[in-house]
C-alpha positions as CSV (number, residue, x, y, z in Angstrom):
1,S,-10.8,20.0,8.5
2,V,-8.0,22.0,7.0
3,F,-5.7,21.8,9.8
4,G,-7.0,18.4,11.6
5,F,-5.1,16.0,14.0
6,D,-2.0,16.4,12.1
7,P,-1.3,19.7,10.4
8,V,1.8,18.7,8.5
9,N,0.1,15.9,7.4
10,S,-3.3,17.6,6.7
11,F,-1.2,19.4,3.9
12,L,1.4,17.1,2.7
13,G,0.4,13.7,3.3
14,N,3.9,11.6,4.1
15,D,6.2,9.8,2.4
16,I,4.2,6.8,1.1
17,R,1.8,9.1,-0.4
18,F,1.5,12.5,-1.3
19,G,-1.7,13.8,-0.4
20,G,-3.5,16.4,1.9
21,I,-4.7,20.2,0.8
22,I,-2.1,20.8,-1.0
23,L,-3.0,18.0,-3.8
24,L,-6.6,18.7,-3.2
25,L,-6.1,22.4,-4.2
26,S,-4.1,21.4,-7.0
27,S,-7.0,19.2,-8.4
28,W,-9.4,21.9,-8.0
29,L,-7.1,24.4,-9.9
30,L,-6.2,22.3,-12.2
31,L,-10.1,21.9,-13.1
32,V,-10.2,25.6,-13.4
33,L,-7.6,26.0,-15.5
34,F,-8.8,23.0,-18.0
35,Y,-11.7,25.3,-18.2
36,I,-10.3,28.5,-18.8
37,F,-7.2,27.4,-21.3
38,F,-9.2,25.2,-23.4
39,D,-11.2,26.3,-26.1
40,R,-12.8,23.9,-28.8
41,A,-9.7,23.4,-30.4
42,S,-7.7,22.8,-27.7
43,W,-10.1,20.3,-26.2
44,K,-9.6,18.2,-29.4
45,R,-6.4,18.1,-28.6
46,A,-6.1,17.6,-25.4
47,E,-8.5,14.7,-25.4
48,S,-6.0,13.4,-28.0
49,V,-3.1,13.7,-25.7
50,F,-4.7,12.4,-22.7
51,V,-5.6,8.8,-24.5
52,V,-2.4,8.8,-26.3
53,T,-0.7,9.2,-22.8
54,A,-2.6,6.5,-21.2
55,V,-1.7,4.0,-24.1
56,L,1.8,4.8,-23.6
57,I,1.5,3.7,-20.2
58,S,-0.6,0.9,-20.8
59,T,2.2,-0.5,-23.3
60,Y,4.4,-0.3,-20.7
61,A,2.4,-2.6,-18.3
62,L,1.6,-5.0,-21.2
63,F,5.7,-5.1,-21.7
64,E,6.3,-5.5,-18.0
65,L,3.7,-8.4,-18.0
66,V,6.2,-10.0,-20.5
67,H,9.6,-9.2,-18.8
68,L,10.6,-6.6,-22.0
69,V,10.9,-3.8,-19.4
70,P,11.7,-3.3,-15.9
71,D,9.5,-3.4,-12.7
72,L,9.0,0.0,-11.5
73,G,6.4,-0.6,-8.9
74,E,5.0,-3.7,-7.4
75,K,6.6,-7.1,-9.2
76,W,5.2,-9.6,-11.5
77,P,2.8,-10.9,-12.2
78,R,0.7,-7.4,-11.7
79,S,1.5,-4.7,-13.5
80,S,2.2,-1.3,-12.3
81,S,4.0,0.7,-15.2
82,L,4.7,4.0,-14.2
83,M,2.2,4.2,-11.2
84,G,4.1,2.4,-8.6
85,N,1.0,0.5,-8.0
86,P,-1.3,-1.7,-9.6
87,I,-4.2,-0.3,-8.2
88,Y,-3.2,3.0,-9.0
89,L,-2.5,2.3,-12.4
90,A,-6.0,0.5,-13.1
91,S,-7.9,3.6,-11.5
92,Y,-5.8,6.5,-13.5
93,L,-6.9,4.6,-16.5
94,I,-10.5,4.6,-16.2
95,F,-11.1,7.9,-17.2
96,P,-9.0,7.6,-20.4
97,L,-10.7,4.7,-21.8
98,L,-14.2,6.5,-21.1
99,I,-12.3,9.4,-23.8
100,A,-10.7,6.5,-26.1
101,L,-14.6,4.9,-26.3
102,T,-16.5,8.1,-26.6
103,K,-14.0,8.7,-29.8
104,I,-14.2,5.6,-31.3
105,K,-17.2,6.2,-33.3
106,S,-18.0,10.2,-34.8
107,Q,-20.4,11.2,-37.2
108,N,-21.0,7.6,-38.8
109,T,-17.7,7.0,-39.1
110,W,-15.5,4.4,-37.3
111,S,-12.1,5.3,-36.2
112,P,-9.5,2.7,-36.0
113,G,-6.9,4.5,-34.0
114,Y,-9.2,4.8,-31.4
115,I,-10.5,1.2,-31.3
116,I,-6.8,0.0,-31.1
117,A,-6.5,2.7,-28.3
118,T,-9.4,1.5,-26.3
119,L,-8.1,-2.2,-26.6
120,I,-4.6,-1.2,-25.3
121,I,-5.9,0.7,-22.1
122,F,-8.1,-2.0,-21.4
123,S,-5.6,-4.7,-21.5
124,G,-3.7,-2.4,-19.1
125,I,-6.3,-2.2,-16.7
126,A,-6.7,-6.2,-16.7
127,V,-3.0,-6.9,-16.4
128,T,-3.1,-5.0,-13.1
129,G,-5.5,-7.7,-11.7
130,T,-7.4,-4.8,-9.7
131,R,-10.6,-6.4,-8.6
132,G,-11.9,-2.7,-7.6
133,V,-11.3,-1.4,-10.7
134,F,-12.9,-4.4,-12.7
135,L,-16.3,-4.5,-10.3
136,G,-16.3,-0.5,-11.4
137,L,-16.4,-1.4,-14.8
138,V,-19.0,-3.6,-14.5
139,V,-21.2,-1.8,-12.2
140,G,-20.6,1.2,-14.6
141,G,-21.4,-0.7,-17.7
142,L,-24.7,-1.9,-15.8
143,V,-25.7,1.5,-14.8
144,A,-24.9,2.9,-18.6
145,L,-27.1,0.2,-20.2
146,Y,-29.9,0.9,-17.8
147,V,-30.1,4.3,-18.8
148,S,-29.8,3.5,-22.1
149,F,-32.6,0.9,-22.3
150,Q,-34.9,3.4,-20.2
151,K,-35.1,5.5,-23.1
152,R,-35.0,3.0,-26.0
153,M,-37.3,0.3,-24.5
154,Q,-40.9,0.5,-23.7
155,G,-43.0,-1.5,-20.8
156,K,-42.3,-4.5,-19.2
157,K,-38.4,-4.5,-21.5
158,K,-37.5,-1.8,-19.4
159,V,-37.1,-4.0,-16.5
160,L,-36.9,-7.4,-18.0
161,V,-33.9,-6.8,-20.3
162,P,-31.5,-5.4,-16.9
163,L,-32.5,-8.3,-15.0
164,I,-31.5,-10.3,-17.5
165,V,-28.2,-8.8,-18.0
166,I,-27.4,-8.9,-14.3
167,V,-28.7,-12.8,-14.2
168,V,-26.3,-13.5,-17.0
169,L,-23.4,-11.8,-15.4
170,L,-23.8,-13.4,-12.4
171,S,-24.1,-16.8,-13.8
172,G,-20.8,-16.5,-15.5
173,F,-19.1,-15.1,-12.3
174,F,-20.1,-18.2,-10.2
175,L,-19.4,-20.6,-13.3
176,A,-15.7,-18.7,-13.5
177,R,-15.4,-19.5,-9.7
178,S,-15.7,-23.2,-10.5
179,F,-13.3,-23.4,-13.2
180,V,-10.9,-20.6,-12.7
181,P,-8.0,-22.4,-10.2
182,T,-7.2,-20.8,-6.9
183,N,-3.3,-20.1,-8.0
184,S,-4.4,-18.4,-11.2
185,F,-3.7,-15.1,-11.8
186,F,-7.1,-14.5,-12.6
187,S,-8.7,-15.8,-9.8
188,R,-8.2,-12.4,-8.1
189,Y,-11.5,-11.2,-10.2
190,V,-13.7,-14.5,-9.3
191,R,-12.5,-14.3,-5.2
192,F,-12.7,-11.9,-2.6
193,D,-12.0,-14.0,0.3
194,D,-8.3,-13.4,0.9
195,Q,-6.1,-11.3,3.1
196,S,-6.6,-8.1,1.4
197,S,-10.5,-8.3,1.4
198,G,-10.3,-9.4,5.2
199,S,-7.6,-6.5,5.7
200,R,-10.3,-4.2,4.2
201,I,-13.0,-4.5,6.2
202,E,-11.0,-4.0,9.3
203,F,-10.0,-1.0,8.5
204,W,-13.6,0.2,7.9
205,K,-14.6,-0.9,11.1
206,M,-11.7,1.1,12.9
207,A,-13.2,4.0,10.7
208,F,-16.4,4.1,12.0
209,L,-15.2,3.6,15.4
210,G,-12.8,6.4,15.1
211,V,-15.2,9.0,13.2
212,K,-17.8,9.2,16.0
213,E,-15.0,11.4,17.7
214,H,-15.4,14.0,15.3
215,P,-18.0,13.3,13.0
216,F,-19.1,16.9,11.8
217,M,-15.4,18.2,10.9
218,G,-12.8,14.8,10.8
219,F,-9.6,14.3,11.8
220,G,-8.0,16.5,8.6
221,Y,-6.8,15.1,5.5
222,E,-4.1,12.2,5.5
223,N,-4.6,11.4,9.0
224,Y,-6.6,8.3,9.4
225,Y,-3.4,6.8,11.1
226,A,-4.7,8.8,14.3
227,I,-8.0,6.4,14.2
228,S,-5.8,3.4,12.9
229,E,-3.3,3.5,15.9
230,K,-6.1,4.0,18.6
231,Y,-8.2,1.4,17.1
232,Y,-6.2,-0.9,15.2
233,S,-8.0,-4.5,15.2
234,S,-6.3,-7.5,16.6
235,V,-7.6,-9.4,13.9
236,L,-4.8,-7.9,11.4
237,Y,-2.1,-9.3,13.4
238,E,-3.1,-12.5,11.4
239,N,-2.4,-10.9,8.2
240,E,-0.1,-8.0,8.8
241,A,1.2,-5.6,11.5
242,S,1.9,-2.5,9.6
243,Y,0.9,0.9,10.3
244,T,-2.2,1.7,8.2
245,D,-2.7,5.0,6.8
246,K,-5.3,4.6,4.7
247,P,-8.9,3.3,4.9
248,H,-9.1,1.6,1.0
249,N,-12.2,3.3,0.7
250,A,-12.6,6.7,-0.8
251,Y,-15.9,7.8,0.8
252,I,-14.9,6.8,4.5
253,E,-11.9,8.6,3.9
254,I,-13.6,11.6,3.2
255,L,-15.8,10.9,6.2
256,V,-12.8,10.6,8.4
257,S,-10.8,13.6,7.1
258,S,-13.7,15.9,6.9
259,G,-17.0,14.3,8.7
260,V,-20.2,14.4,7.1
261,I,-19.7,18.1,6.3
262,G,-16.9,17.1,4.0
263,L,-19.0,14.2,2.7
264,A,-22.1,16.2,2.3
265,I,-20.0,18.9,0.0
266,Y,-18.1,15.6,-2.0
267,G,-21.9,14.4,-2.9
268,F,-23.3,17.4,-4.0
269,F,-20.1,17.5,-6.4
270,L,-20.9,14.6,-8.0
271,V,-24.5,15.4,-8.2
272,C,-23.1,18.4,-10.3
273,L,-20.9,16.0,-12.4
274,F,-24.3,14.0,-13.3
275,K,-26.0,17.0,-13.8
276,A,-23.7,18.6,-16.1
277,I,-24.0,15.3,-18.1
278,Y,-27.6,15.7,-18.5
279,W,-27.1,19.4,-19.6
280,A,-24.8,18.3,-22.2
281,R,-27.0,15.8,-23.8
282,K,-29.8,18.6,-23.5
283,Q,-27.5,21.3,-24.9
284,K,-27.0,18.4,-27.9
285,R,-23.0,18.6,-27.3
286,I,-23.2,15.2,-26.9
287,D,-25.4,12.3,-28.2
288,D,-27.5,9.5,-26.6
289,L,-24.3,7.2,-27.1
290,Q,-21.8,9.5,-25.5
291,E,-24.1,10.1,-22.7
292,S,-24.5,6.7,-21.6
293,L,-20.5,6.3,-21.8
294,F,-19.8,9.2,-19.9
295,I,-22.2,7.6,-17.1
296,F,-20.4,4.4,-17.3
297,G,-16.9,6.0,-16.7
298,L,-18.0,8.0,-14.1
299,V,-19.9,5.5,-12.1
300,A,-17.1,2.8,-12.9
301,Y,-14.7,5.3,-11.2
302,L,-17.1,5.8,-8.1
303,A,-17.8,2.3,-7.8
304,Q,-14.0,1.4,-7.8
305,N,-13.8,4.3,-4.8
306,F,-15.5,1.7,-2.4
307,F,-12.5,-0.2,-2.3
308,V,-9.3,2.1,-3.4
309,F,-8.4,6.0,-2.4
310,D,-7.8,8.7,-4.5
311,T,-4.0,9.4,-5.9
312,V,-2.5,11.8,-7.6
313,G,-3.0,10.0,-10.9
314,T,-6.8,9.7,-10.2
315,F,-7.2,13.4,-9.2
316,F,-5.8,14.5,-12.3
317,S,-8.2,12.2,-14.1
318,L,-10.6,13.4,-12.6
319,S,-10.0,16.8,-12.7
320,F,-9.8,16.3,-16.6
321,F,-13.1,14.2,-16.8
322,A,-14.7,17.3,-14.8
323,A,-13.4,20.0,-16.3
324,L,-14.5,18.7,-19.9
325,I,-18.0,17.9,-18.7
326,V,-18.6,21.4,-17.7
327,Y,-17.3,22.7,-20.7
328,L,-19.7,20.4,-22.7
329,S,-22.8,21.2,-20.8
330,V,-22.4,24.9,-21.0
331,D,-24.6,26.5,-24.2
332,Q,-23.2,27.0,-27.7
333,K,-23.6,30.7,-27.1
334,S,-22.0,30.9,-23.8
335,I,-19.1,29.1,-24.9
336,E,-18.6,31.4,-28.2
337,L,-18.9,34.4,-25.9
338,L,-16.5,33.0,-23.3
339,E,-13.8,32.0,-26.0
340,T,-14.0,35.2,-27.5
341,R,-13.0,36.9,-24.0
342,R,-10.5,34.5,-23.3
343,V,-7.3,35.3,-25.2
344,S,-5.9,38.3,-23.0
345,S,-6.9,37.0,-19.8
346,R,-5.2,33.2,-20.8
347,N,-2.0,35.1,-21.5
348,I,-1.8,36.7,-18.3
349,L,-2.5,33.4,-16.4
350,M,-0.1,31.2,-18.4
351,I,2.5,33.9,-17.3
352,L,1.5,34.0,-13.4
353,F,1.1,30.3,-13.1
354,S,4.1,29.5,-15.0
355,L,6.3,31.8,-12.6
356,I,4.2,30.0,-9.5
357,F,5.1,26.7,-11.2
358,I,8.9,27.7,-11.3
359,L,9.1,29.0,-7.8
360,F,6.8,26.0,-6.5
361,C,9.5,23.4,-8.4
362,T,12.7,25.3,-7.5
363,K,11.9,25.4,-3.9
364,F,10.2,22.2,-3.6
365,V,10.1,19.8,-6.0
366,L,13.9,19.8,-6.8
367,P,14.8,19.3,-3.2
368,T,12.4,16.3,-2.8
369,Y,13.6,14.9,-5.6
370,N,17.4,15.3,-4.1
371,Y,16.0,13.6,-1.0
372,F,14.9,10.4,-2.5
373,C,17.7,10.1,-4.9
374,L,20.0,10.3,-1.7
375,L,17.9,7.8,0.2
376,S,17.8,5.5,-3.0
377,N,21.6,5.7,-3.5
378,A,22.3,5.2,0.4
379,S,20.3,2.2,0.3
380,R,22.4,0.6,-2.4
381,E,25.8,1.5,-1.0
382,S,27.6,-1.6,0.6
383,N,30.1,0.6,2.9
384,D,28.2,1.4,6.1
385,V,30.3,4.4,6.6
386,N,29.9,5.6,3.1
387,R,26.2,5.2,3.6
388,F,26.1,7.2,7.0
389,R,27.6,10.2,5.4
390,M,25.3,9.8,2.6
391,L,22.2,9.8,5.1
392,K,23.7,12.7,7.1
393,S,24.2,14.8,4.1
394,I,20.3,15.0,3.9
395,D,20.4,17.5,6.7
396,E,22.0,20.0,4.1
397,I,18.7,19.9,1.7
398,S,16.9,23.2,2.1
399,F,13.4,21.5,2.2
400,I,13.0,17.8,3.5
401,Y,9.2,16.5,2.4
402,D,9.2,13.9,5.2
403,R,11.9,12.8,8.0
404,N,10.2,9.3,8.1
405,P,12.3,7.4,5.5
406,V,15.7,8.5,7.1
407,G,14.7,8.0,10.4
408,K,13.8,4.4,9.4
409,A,17.0,4.2,7.4
410,F,19.1,5.0,10.6
411,H,17.0,2.8,12.8
412,S,17.4,-0.2,10.1
413,N,20.8,0.0,9.3
414,A,21.8,0.4,13.0
415,K,19.9,-3.1,14.2
416,L,21.7,-4.6,11.0
417,I,24.9,-3.5,11.9
418,Y,24.4,-4.5,15.5
419,N,23.0,-7.7,14.7
420,K,26.3,-8.6,12.1
421,N,29.1,-6.8,14.0
422,G,28.0,-6.5,17.7
423,N,28.4,-3.4,19.8
424,T,30.8,-1.5,17.4
425,Q,31.2,2.9,17.4
426,M,29.3,2.6,13.7
427,A,25.8,0.7,15.6
428,K,26.4,3.6,18.0
429,D,26.6,6.3,15.8
430,Y,23.3,4.9,13.8
431,V,21.6,4.9,16.8
432,Q,22.3,8.3,18.0
433,A,21.4,9.9,14.3
434,S,18.4,7.7,14.1
435,I,17.4,9.5,17.8
436,E,18.3,12.9,16.4
437,Q,15.6,12.3,13.6
438,Y,12.7,11.1,15.5
439,D,13.1,13.9,17.7
440,I,12.5,16.3,14.9
441,L,9.9,14.4,13.7
442,L,7.9,14.5,16.6
443,K,8.1,18.3,17.3
444,L,6.2,18.0,14.1
445,H,4.1,15.2,14.5
446,P,3.5,15.2,18.6
447,K,0.3,12.9,18.5
448,R,1.6,10.0,16.1
449,G,2.1,6.8,18.3
450,E,4.3,4.7,15.6
451,Y,7.3,7.8,15.9
452,W,7.3,7.6,19.5
453,Y,7.5,3.6,19.6
454,Q,10.4,3.8,17.1
455,R,12.0,6.9,19.3
456,A,11.8,4.6,22.3
457,D,12.9,1.5,20.3
458,M,16.2,3.3,19.4
459,G,16.4,5.0,23.0
460,L,16.4,1.5,24.7
461,M,18.9,0.4,22.2
462,K,21.5,3.2,23.0
463,A,21.1,2.5,26.6
464,F,21.8,-1.5,26.1
465,I,24.9,-1.2,23.6
466,N,26.1,1.5,25.8
467,K,25.6,-0.4,29.6
468,V,24.0,3.0,30.6
469,A,20.5,3.9,32.5
470,I,17.5,4.4,30.4
471,D,17.1,8.4,29.8
472,D,14.0,9.9,30.9
473,R,13.3,11.2,27.2
474,T,13.4,7.1,26.0
475,K,10.8,6.4,29.3
476,D,8.3,9.5,28.4
477,A,8.8,7.8,24.6
478,V,7.7,4.4,25.7
479,N,4.8,5.7,28.0
480,K,3.6,8.2,25.2
481,A,3.8,5.1,22.4
482,I,1.2,3.3,24.7
483,E,-0.9,6.2,25.4
484,L,-1.5,6.8,21.7
485,T,-1.2,3.3,20.5
486,P,-3.4,1.3,23.2
487,V,-4.4,-1.7,21.4
488,R,-1.2,-2.2,19.5
489,T,1.4,-4.6,20.6
490,E,4.5,-2.5,19.7
491,P,4.5,0.0,22.8
492,Y,4.2,-3.0,25.1
493,L,7.1,-4.9,23.6
494,V,9.4,-1.9,24.3
495,K,7.8,-1.4,27.6
496,A,8.9,-5.1,28.1
497,T,12.3,-4.0,26.8
498,Q,12.5,-1.3,28.9
499,L,11.8,-3.8,32.0
500,E,14.1,-6.1,30.9
501,I,17.5,-3.7,31.3
502,E,16.1,-3.0,34.4
503,G,16.1,-6.1,35.4
504,K,12.6,-6.8,35.8
505,I,12.3,-9.6,33.8
506,P,9.3,-11.6,35.7
507,E,7.1,-8.0,35.1
508,A,7.9,-7.4,31.6
509,I,6.9,-11.1,31.2
510,Q,3.8,-10.6,33.3
511,L,3.4,-7.7,31.0
512,L,3.0,-9.6,27.7
513,E,1.0,-12.4,28.9
514,N,-1.6,-9.8,29.7
515,I,-1.4,-8.6,26.6
516,R,-1.4,-11.6,25.1
517,L,-4.8,-12.5,26.2
518,K,-6.2,-9.2,24.7
519,I,-4.1,-9.7,21.4
520,P,-3.7,-13.5,20.9
521,N,-2.2,-13.7,17.6
522,S,1.0,-11.4,17.5
523,I,3.8,-13.3,16.3
524,K,6.3,-10.3,17.7
525,L,5.1,-10.8,20.9
526,F,5.2,-14.4,20.9
527,W,8.9,-14.1,20.0
528,V,9.9,-11.4,22.8
529,L,8.0,-13.8,25.5
530,S,10.2,-16.8,24.2
531,V,13.5,-14.3,24.6
532,L,12.3,-13.5,28.3
533,Y,11.3,-16.9,29.3
534,G,14.6,-17.9,28.0
535,K,16.3,-15.5,30.2
536,N,14.2,-16.3,33.0
537,G,15.3,-19.7,32.6
538,Q,12.0,-21.3,31.7
539,D,13.3,-23.5,28.6
540,A,10.1,-24.8,27.9
541,K,7.9,-22.0,27.8
542,A,10.3,-20.2,25.9
543,A,10.6,-23.3,23.3
544,E,6.6,-22.9,23.2
545,F,6.5,-19.5,22.3
546,G,9.6,-19.7,20.0
547,F,7.7,-22.2,17.8
548,L,4.7,-20.0,17.6
549,A,6.2,-17.2,16.3
550,I,8.7,-19.2,13.8
551,D,5.7,-21.4,12.7
552,A,3.6,-18.5,12.2
553,G,6.5,-16.7,9.5
554,L,8.4,-14.2,11.8
555,K,11.5,-13.7,10.2
556,V,14.3,-13.3,13.0
557,S,17.4,-11.4,12.2
558,S,19.6,-14.3,13.3
559,L,19.4,-18.1,12.4
560,Q,21.1,-19.2,15.7
561,G,17.6,-18.4,17.4
562,I,16.0,-20.7,15.2
563,L,18.6,-23.4,15.5
564,D,18.3,-23.1,19.6
565,L,14.9,-24.0,19.4
566,I,16.2,-27.2,17.0
567,N,18.1,-28.3,19.7
568,Y,15.7,-28.2,22.2
569,F,13.1,-30.1,20.2
570,A,15.2,-32.6,19.1
571,E,16.2,-33.2,23.1
572,V,12.9,-33.7,24.1
573,R,12.2,-35.9,20.9
574,D,9.4,-33.9,19.3
575,Y,10.8,-34.1,15.5
576,A,7.5,-32.9,14.0
577,K,8.9,-29.4,15.0
578,V,11.9,-29.7,14.5
579,I,11.3,-30.8,10.7
580,I,8.8,-27.4,10.7
581,L,11.5,-25.3,12.2
582,Y,13.8,-26.6,9.5
583,E,11.4,-25.5,6.8
584,Q,11.3,-22.4,8.0
585,A,15.0,-21.9,8.5
586,I,15.4,-22.6,4.7
587,K,12.6,-20.5,3.7
588,F,14.2,-17.6,5.5
589,F,18.0,-18.4,5.0
590,P,18.2,-20.0,1.9
591,E,21.9,-19.6,1.5
592,Q,22.7,-21.9,4.5
593,L,22.7,-24.9,2.4
594,D,23.6,-27.6,5.0
595,L,20.3,-26.9,6.4
596,N,18.7,-29.3,3.6
597,A,20.9,-31.4,4.8
598,N,19.8,-31.7,8.3
599,L,16.1,-31.5,6.9
600,A,16.5,-34.7,5.3
601,A,17.8,-36.6,8.3
602,A,15.1,-35.2,10.4
603,Y,12.7,-36.6,7.6
604,A,14.9,-39.8,7.8
605,T,14.3,-40.5,11.8
606,T,10.5,-40.0,11.6
607,G,10.4,-42.4,8.6
608,Q,9.5,-40.2,5.7
609,V,11.8,-41.7,3.5
610,E,10.6,-40.5,0.6
611,K,10.8,-36.9,1.4
612,A,14.3,-37.7,2.8
613,I,15.4,-38.8,-0.7
614,V,13.8,-35.7,-2.4
615,T,15.8,-33.3,0.0
616,A,18.8,-35.3,-0.1
617,N,18.6,-34.9,-3.7
618,K,18.2,-30.9,-3.9
619,Y,20.8,-30.7,-1.1
620,K,23.3,-32.5,-4.0
621,K,21.8,-30.6,-6.7
622,L,22.4,-27.2,-4.2
623,K,26.2,-27.9,-3.1
624,P,27.6,-30.3,-5.9
625,E,31.1,-31.4,-3.4
626,A,28.7,-32.9,-0.9
627,G,27.2,-35.2,-3.5
628,A,29.5,-37.8,-2.2
629,H,27.9,-38.0,1.2
630,A,24.4,-37.3,0.4
631,D,24.4,-40.6,-2.0
632,A,25.9,-42.6,0.8
633,F,22.6,-41.3,2.8
634,I,20.3,-42.1,0.1
635,R,21.4,-45.5,-0.5
636,S,21.4,-46.3,3.4
637,L,17.7,-45.2,3.3
638,E,16.9,-47.3,0.2
639,V,18.7,-50.2,2.3
640,Q,16.1,-49.5,5.2
641,N,13.1,-49.3,3.2
């Protein structure tokens, strides 16, 4: 479980999400340090800082909602604040919300400050639009109410009152579904039949297929990709075709990472937390209300984990919460004895961990910061030569957290420059640099099919633009990609490209047609088939698959490909497809204003006069210098009508 399928991922995670053993150990260490360093006064201050920090982060989220501050993560209308993702933010805020609730009333005195803090943090959760956390809060509230009712009520009321509460909540839920519009922001809270929900179910199915291979010890931390590449669901090509690195379920992720043994240990840890809450109440360190609130927060966190995964923020919150519960569960005499022994040990530990922290930051954190700054600055650089130099300078950094982003940067720029400027030396340099990065990556991650596919893609591009034979390393990369990702289309697309370069176009077509029977909804596959059929002189087939790809939403790199399809369907008088292609072209290339004039003409040809007039007026507004021609066109339509 520690080393796993991919040891580098197991310890560090990847560029998308920091995780693995390092994060897990840091979280446990943080829990222990909280417990060791904090005495009674320290905990009081720490709880205040914990809540105030969450208030500041929530306030940023609220300002983000009304556009008073920049979006730093996922764009409006869902707020991400300083966490980069709405889900990360909402999950992190659960435990601060709990602590704020426990502080509202103390010794029969109400705290206005904590009331305001609670409202701000709850609002911060609300503006994320995160259904998993919303559901977690509801479930946590129900469980806490049930526990409270069991202590305060007698007889049938113990069962009847909770049932009434559940019925009222369910009635409100279904009533809201009837009144909340589907395009409303709040629709997310009452509808779960969207793309995101469907994708999660497929992720879970894939995980259960893969976990059978290593049921006891798992694949190692952050290695879900080993399952998703091997068992990728063809259903996901209807919604997305990205390489998935998380099952979006914390419990399934633990099962995948460390098997049933790891899941059992995690379950034991959770039992210990609930037991600590019980002991804290028994020791009279907390009252009945606080006990219910602690149960509410913990259950809310556990319930939302069915739909998300832990992050740096949630691990920090959980460590803080767990340390606080452990502290509260210890009897008063033991606490007093422990605190008398802490002063000297705390000073020694403080010095020791300060030195470790400084060393860690110097060796790893600062180089990683410089790495991502360089990547960010390179992405904003408009000059291809300067951008290339900036990306190449990354190799001089002492510690590179993950080379995949720089490999992808060279990869994407190579294709952009080639599509824009043709077969230039700069395009060749980017291709070669990308190949070098992927070769290094594959030494670290030799079982990652995604990287073999990317290496194969760049190797084939190198052979194509240099007009040379495909090298053996690239051929091996193609075969390795197919071996490791047998149910994805990408490796077969590069295999088809290999056959195309070798002049075996009929074989390439047959290969992809066979794959289409297994994966019938991949728009990338449709487009490559369209290109191959076109080169094979089968124009009708080329147009058929090209239309399927564009209609399904594939954004091609060049407008000319869509225009060629439009010309074909115009010649065969299939104007319905012409209109659809023009509508997609306008969506993908909005800067090409004359497409609106062509679309208006296509509407007119099919007798859709009103749409033709609306589109012509839109064209006139976008391009005022064409106003006279647009007005003449509109008058001619009105006369005909």
